[in-house]
C-alpha positions as CSV (number, residue, x, y, z in Angstrom):
1,M,-123.5,78.7,5.2
2,A,-124.0,74.9,5.3
3,P,-127.5,73.3,5.8
4,P,-128.3,72.8,9.5
5,D,-127.2,69.1,9.5
6,M,-123.7,70.1,8.2
7,A,-123.4,73.1,10.5
8,D,-123.2,70.8,13.5
9,K,-120.0,69.2,12.1
10,F,-117.3,71.6,13.5
11,R,-113.6,71.3,12.9
12,R,-112.2,73.1,15.9
13,Q,-113.9,75.0,18.7
14,A,-113.0,77.3,21.5
15,E,-114.5,78.6,24.8
16,V,-114.8,82.4,24.7
17,L,-114.2,83.9,28.1
18,F,-115.0,87.4,29.3
19,H,-113.0,88.4,32.4
20,G,-112.4,84.7,32.9
21,E,-116.0,83.7,32.8
22,P,-117.3,81.4,30.0
23,A,-119.4,83.6,27.8
24,G,-119.9,81.5,24.6
25,R,-118.4,79.1,22.1
26,L,-116.7,79.8,18.8
27,Q,-116.7,77.0,16.3
28,E,-115.0,76.5,13.0
29,L,-117.3,74.9,10.5
30,P,-116.5,73.4,7.1
31,D,-117.7,76.6,5.4
32,G,-117.2,79.3,8.0
33,F,-117.6,80.1,11.8
34,R,-120.3,80.1,14.4
35,F,-120.4,82.0,17.7
36,T,-123.0,81.2,20.3
37,Y,-123.5,82.7,23.7
38,H,-124.0,80.3,26.5
39,S,-127.6,80.2,27.8
40,A,-126.5,81.4,31.3
41,W,-124.9,84.4,29.6
42,V,-128.1,85.3,27.7
43,L,-130.4,84.8,30.7
44,G,-128.2,87.0,32.9
45,T,-127.4,90.7,32.6
46,R,-124.0,90.2,31.2
47,P,-122.4,92.5,28.7
48,P,-121.6,91.4,25.1
49,V,-118.1,90.2,24.4
50,S,-118.2,92.8,21.6
51,A,-120.5,95.6,20.4
52,S,-120.6,93.8,17.0
53,L,-121.9,90.6,18.8
54,P,-124.8,91.7,21.0
55,V,-126.0,89.1,23.4
56,R,-128.8,87.0,21.9
57,E,-130.0,83.4,22.0
58,T,-129.4,82.6,18.3
59,A,-126.0,81.8,16.9
60,Y,-124.0,84.2,14.8
61,T,-122.6,82.7,11.6
62,S,-120.0,84.0,9.1
63,D,-118.1,82.7,6.1
64,R,-114.9,84.1,7.7
65,L,-113.6,84.7,11.2
66,F,-115.6,87.4,12.8
67,P,-113.9,90.8,12.7
68,F,-114.0,91.1,16.5
69,F,-112.0,87.9,17.0
70,Q,-109.7,88.7,14.0
71,G,-108.9,92.0,15.9
72,L,-107.5,90.1,18.8
73,L,-104.7,88.8,16.6
74,S,-101.3,90.4,16.0
75,E,-100.4,91.9,12.6
76,G,-97.3,92.3,10.5
77,E,-94.0,90.8,11.6
78,L,-95.2,89.7,15.0
79,R,-98.0,87.7,13.3
80,R,-95.5,86.0,10.9
81,I,-93.3,85.0,13.9
82,Q,-96.3,83.7,15.8
83,M,-97.5,81.7,12.8
84,R,-94.0,80.2,12.3
85,S,-93.6,79.4,16.0
86,A,-97.0,77.7,16.1
87,R,-96.3,75.9,12.8
88,L,-99.5,77.3,11.3
89,D,-100.4,78.0,7.7
90,D,-100.4,81.8,7.0
91,S,-104.2,81.8,6.4
92,D,-105.0,79.9,9.7
93,S,-106.3,82.8,11.7
94,F,-108.4,80.5,13.9
95,G,-105.4,78.4,14.7
96,L,-103.5,81.6,15.7
97,L,-106.4,82.7,17.9
98,L,-106.3,79.3,19.7
99,A,-102.5,79.6,20.0
100,T,-102.1,83.2,21.2
101,C,-105.3,84.4,22.9
102,R,-105.3,82.1,25.9
103,E,-104.2,84.9,28.3
104,D,-102.8,88.4,28.3
105,T,-105.0,89.8,25.5
106,A,-105.5,93.5,25.1
107,G,-109.0,93.4,26.4
108,A,-111.4,91.3,28.6
109,V,-111.8,88.4,26.1
110,T,-109.6,85.3,26.1
111,I,-109.9,82.1,24.1
112,R,-109.5,78.6,25.3
113,S,-109.3,75.6,22.9
114,I,-111.9,72.9,23.4
115,V,-110.6,69.5,22.5
116,E,-113.3,67.2,21.0
117,G,-114.6,65.0,23.8
118,N,-114.0,67.6,26.4
119,A,-116.8,69.8,25.2
């Protein structure tokens, strides 16, 4: 992962909601991804968004999209159709997450894009 000063320079970011409540933030960094729970989520007795991402104060980082978030995405022909429809590159899983996981996901987690300046 990038040094701390570079890690703060995100490309795109999203609010991660659990049953409609803001639970954390997912950010695309120059060299990977970061997921951070909101402090209110950590201080409360709220469940994790995924068993693979237990609630904690420190951020999770990965050089690729976390498997939990990758699992929210379609596969096969439906994925190809969604990628074409959203005009995304085939490798842009984060873009597909932002485009397709705003509502009606298979579980309790939805994703809402955060536009820079509205963070």
